[in-house]
PAVEX-410583 format. One record per residue: x, y, z of N, C-alpha, C, CB in turn. Coordinates in pm, 1 decimal, padded with zeros to 6 digits. Glycine has a CB too. Example, Ala and Ser with C-alpha at 12.3 -4.5 7.8 and 13.67 -1.06 7.14 Angstrom:
# residues 2
         nx         ny         nz        cax        cay        caz         cx         cy         cz        cbx        cby        cbz
    01319.0   -00569.0    00780.0    01230.0   -00450.0    00780.0    01320.0   -00330.0    00780.0    01130.8   -00447.3    00904.6
    01285.0   -00225.0    00708.0    01367.0   -00106.0    00714.0    01290.0    00003.0    00787.0    01408.4   -00059.8    00572.5
# end
This chain:
# residues 66
         nx         ny         nz        cax        cay        caz         cx         cy         cz        cbx        cby        cbz
    00067.7   -00125.3    00029.3    00017.3   -00016.3   -00014.3    00071.5    00139.5   -00042.1   -00062.5   -00016.6    00056.1
    00020.2    00181.9   -00053.9    00124.8    00335.5   -00124.9    00059.6    00442.6   -00036.7    00096.2    00391.6   -00336.5
    00164.1    00545.5   -00012.8    00153.1    00621.9    00080.6   -00014.6    00737.3    00097.9    00292.7    00693.0    00057.1
   -00020.1    00742.7   -00053.4   -00123.0    00836.7   -00067.7   -00263.3    00686.9   -00019.2   -00119.7    00930.3   -00268.5
   -00248.6    00595.1   -00020.4   -00334.1    00512.3    00014.5   -00324.8    00514.2    00185.7   -00304.7    00376.9   -00061.7
   -00264.6    00497.2    00208.1   -00271.3    00495.8    00362.9   -00290.6    00650.2    00448.5   -00124.7    00425.4    00410.7
   -00264.7    00736.9    00331.8   -00310.8    00888.7    00406.6   -00479.0    00887.7    00372.0   -00216.0    01058.1    00318.7
   -00521.8    00842.3    00255.2   -00699.3    00785.8    00232.5   -00731.0    00745.8    00377.9   -00729.9    00620.8    00110.0
   -00661.7    00622.5    00451.5   -00697.8    00521.0    00541.9   -00729.3    00675.3    00659.8   -00550.3    00371.8    00580.5
   -00579.5    00683.2    00649.9   -00605.5    00783.9    00792.7   -00740.4    00935.7    00823.2   -00438.8    00866.7    00801.3
   -00738.7    00947.5    00681.2   -00869.2    01046.7    00646.7   -01009.7    01000.3    00643.7   -00856.3    01102.1    00512.1
   -01025.4    00871.0    00630.9   -01158.4    00825.7    00683.1   -01156.0    00763.0    00811.8   -01220.4    00733.5    00593.8
   -01046.2    00706.4    00869.1   -01040.4    00730.6    01037.7   -01096.6    00851.8    01075.4   -00893.0    00735.3    01101.1
   -01024.2    00962.6    01032.7   -01043.6    01113.5    01119.0   -01166.0    01119.1    01113.7   -00981.0    01258.3    01063.9
   -01244.5    01113.6    00977.0   -01353.1    01124.2    00924.9   -01517.5    01011.3    01024.5   -01297.7    01078.4    00759.9
   -01455.3    00953.4    01063.2   -01505.4    00841.6    01150.2   -01480.5    00906.5    01266.6   -01438.7    00696.2    01139.3
   -01370.9    00900.2    01357.7   -01376.9    00957.8    01477.6   -01462.0    01078.6    01470.1   -01247.4    00984.9    01525.3
   -01467.7    01182.8    01389.8   -01500.0    01338.0    01432.5   -01650.6    01313.8    01396.7   -01410.6    01483.4    01335.3
   -01689.5    01158.4    01296.9   -01833.1    01132.4    01327.0   -01894.3    01097.6    01477.0   -01865.0    01021.6    01243.2
   -01793.8    01016.4    01579.8   -01806.2    00941.2    01726.5   -01852.1    01072.0    01739.7   -01670.8    00866.1    01832.2
   -01701.8    01203.2    01766.2   -01748.4    01302.8    01904.0   -01821.9    01415.4    01838.2   -01606.5    01375.5    02005.8
   -01869.8    01417.7    01767.1   -02042.7    01489.8    01700.0   -02165.1    01456.9    01793.4   -02101.1    01406.5    01526.8
   -02156.8    01272.9    01788.5   -02217.9    01224.2    01906.1   -02231.9    01267.1    02017.7   -02183.9    01143.2    01931.8
   -02098.7    01275.3    02082.1   -02081.5    01289.7    02178.5   -02140.2    01455.9    02258.5   -01953.3    01248.9    02168.5
   -02100.2    01544.4    02106.5   -02137.2    01700.0    02085.0   -02063.8    01761.1    02217.0   -02325.3    01736.1    02081.3
   -01908.5    01688.0    02148.5   -01746.3    01771.3    02187.9   -01732.7    01845.8    02089.9   -01596.7    01682.6    02199.5
   -01778.8    01952.6    02104.8   -01771.8    02051.6    01951.7   -01636.3    02098.1    01936.9   -01874.0    02203.0    01949.0
   -01542.0    02100.4    02021.2   -01399.0    02154.6    02029.3   -01344.7    02059.2    01969.0   -01332.6    02184.1    02163.1
   -01319.1    01943.6    01995.3   -01275.2    01785.7    01961.0   -01320.6    01813.4    01791.2   -01387.5    01628.5    02067.9
   -01485.6    01817.2    01748.3   -01466.6    01815.0    01619.0   -01468.5    01858.8    01533.8   -01489.0    01779.2    01586.8
   -01401.9    02056.7    01582.1   -01333.4    02148.0    01534.8   -01194.1    02072.1    01483.0   -01321.5    02258.6    01640.2
   -01166.5    02070.8    01562.9   -00983.2    02010.8    01574.5   -01024.4    01912.0    01454.5   -00905.4    01904.7    01766.0
   -01103.4    01778.1    01456.9   -01062.1    01692.3    01358.2   -01115.3    01722.2    01223.3   -01094.4    01564.3    01394.6
   -01248.9    01809.2    01223.4   -01258.2    01892.7    01096.7   -01060.3    01937.3    01049.6   -01380.5    02064.7    01149.0
   -00989.4    02014.4    01120.1   -00894.7    02073.9    01067.0   -00796.2    01973.5    01007.7   -00842.5    02159.8    01158.4
   -00805.0    01875.0    01155.5   -00683.1    01771.9    01043.4   -00775.0    01717.8    00922.0   -00601.8    01596.3    01139.1
   -00852.0    01667.2    00936.7   -00965.6    01608.5    00796.3   -00895.4    01678.6    00677.4   -01166.2    01673.5    00803.2
   -00936.7    01813.3    00699.8   -00882.8    01937.2    00537.1   -00733.2    01926.3    00547.6   -00930.3    02158.4    00550.5
   -00617.3    01917.5    00635.5   -00526.4    01900.3    00628.7   -00469.5    01790.9    00527.7   -00511.4    01898.3    00731.7
   -00523.2    01675.7    00610.9   -00509.7    01535.0    00556.1   -00544.8    01480.2    00417.2   -00579.5    01462.6    00633.0
   -00694.3    01597.6    00354.4   -00711.2    01574.2    00205.9   -00583.1    01663.8    00141.3   -00876.5    01629.7    00147.8
   -00580.4    01769.6    00193.0   -00496.5    01889.4    00084.3   -00348.9    01771.3    00104.6   -00467.9    02124.7    00172.4
   -00290.6    01744.2    00208.9   -00166.0    01623.4    00151.4   -00184.9    01552.9    00073.9   -00115.9    01530.2    00225.2
   -00312.0    01470.3    00059.1   -00312.5    01355.4   -00029.2   -00370.5    01462.8   -00143.5   -00413.1    01202.6    00021.6
   -00403.2    01532.1   -00156.0   -00429.6    01615.8   -00325.6   -00270.7    01649.5   -00339.0   -00557.2    01804.4   -00331.9
   -00173.3    01664.1   -00293.4   -00029.9    01723.7   -00341.3    00038.0    01612.2   -00356.7    00051.3    01823.9   -00243.4
   -00013.0    01507.9   -00285.4    00110.5    01397.1   -00242.2    00036.2    01276.9   -00446.1    00059.0    01271.0    00027.1
   -00109.6    01308.5   -00485.7   -00085.0    01236.7   -00564.3   -00090.6    01337.9   -00661.2   -00154.8    01124.7   -00568.7
   -00062.9    01460.1   -00672.6   -00027.8    01559.0   -00801.9    00116.8    01539.1   -00815.6   -00063.1    01732.1   -00780.6
    00214.1    01503.4   -00690.9    00366.6    01485.3   -00715.7    00388.8    01317.6   -00745.2    00462.4    01542.8   -00567.1
    00273.5    01214.0   -00745.1    00288.1    01114.5   -00752.4    00323.2    01114.4   -00934.7    00171.8    01043.9   -00678.3
    00159.4    01187.4   -00970.6    00186.3    01200.2   -01128.7    00281.4    01261.3   -01189.8    00098.4    01252.5   -01188.1
    00325.2    01357.6   -01124.1    00494.5    01451.8   -01221.0    00575.8    01351.8   -01196.8    00589.8    01629.2   -01145.9
    00617.3    01270.7   -01090.7    00691.4    01164.4   -01101.0    00666.5    01078.8   -01237.8    00667.5    01089.7   -00980.5
    00535.1    00997.6   -01223.4    00577.2    00895.9   -01292.4    00578.0    00944.0   -01458.7    00482.7    00771.7   -01254.0
    00550.4    01049.9   -01449.3    00562.0    01135.0   -01610.3    00654.8    01180.0   -01594.8    00468.5    01247.1   -01667.3
    00774.0    01224.0   -01568.5    00884.4    01251.2   -01593.2    00997.4    01079.5   -01580.2    00908.6    01384.0   -01486.0
    00952.3    00996.6   -01505.1    01010.8    00872.8   -01478.8    01004.9    00864.8   -01621.0    00943.5    00759.2   -01380.0
    00869.7    00838.8   -01702.3    00809.7    00768.3   -01850.6    00894.9    00872.6   -01955.6    00596.2    00782.2   -01876.6
    00876.8    01005.7   -01957.8    00991.3    01098.1   -01994.7    01175.0    01045.7   -02032.8    00988.8    01193.0   -01861.2
    01173.1    01015.6   -01891.4    01363.2    00967.3   -01888.1    01340.5    00827.8   -02007.9    01447.0    00883.1   -01660.4
    01293.6    00723.1   -01943.9    01235.6    00628.6   -02007.0    01284.2    00651.4   -02189.6    01067.6    00642.2   -01963.1
    01163.8    00747.6   -02197.7    01207.2    00707.2   -02355.5    01320.8    00797.0   -02433.4    01069.4    00720.4   -02452.4
    01371.7    00871.6   -02333.4    01493.7    00997.5   -02362.7    01623.8    00850.7   -02367.3    01521.1    01167.4   -02176.9
    01615.0    00759.3   -02284.3    01749.6    00648.9   -02285.8    01735.8    00592.9   -02395.6    01763.3    00530.2   -02174.5
    01600.0    00539.7   -02457.5    01576.6    00453.0   -02578.8    01633.8    00505.9   -02709.1    01429.1    00433.4   -02598.9
# end
């Protein structure tokens, strides 16, 4: 499993925790988890873009070597 998949799992866990905290009515915990969830989502987005760029660069390098 790659880094992006692991972060997606983490994000899902954070979402589930937030849902649990909502039921407990602990607003501060919910706010904190919302922030963590947003940061994790942005990090996933950046990692996906970087992964795509690396794959494109690798493919280009392979073409150049031929």
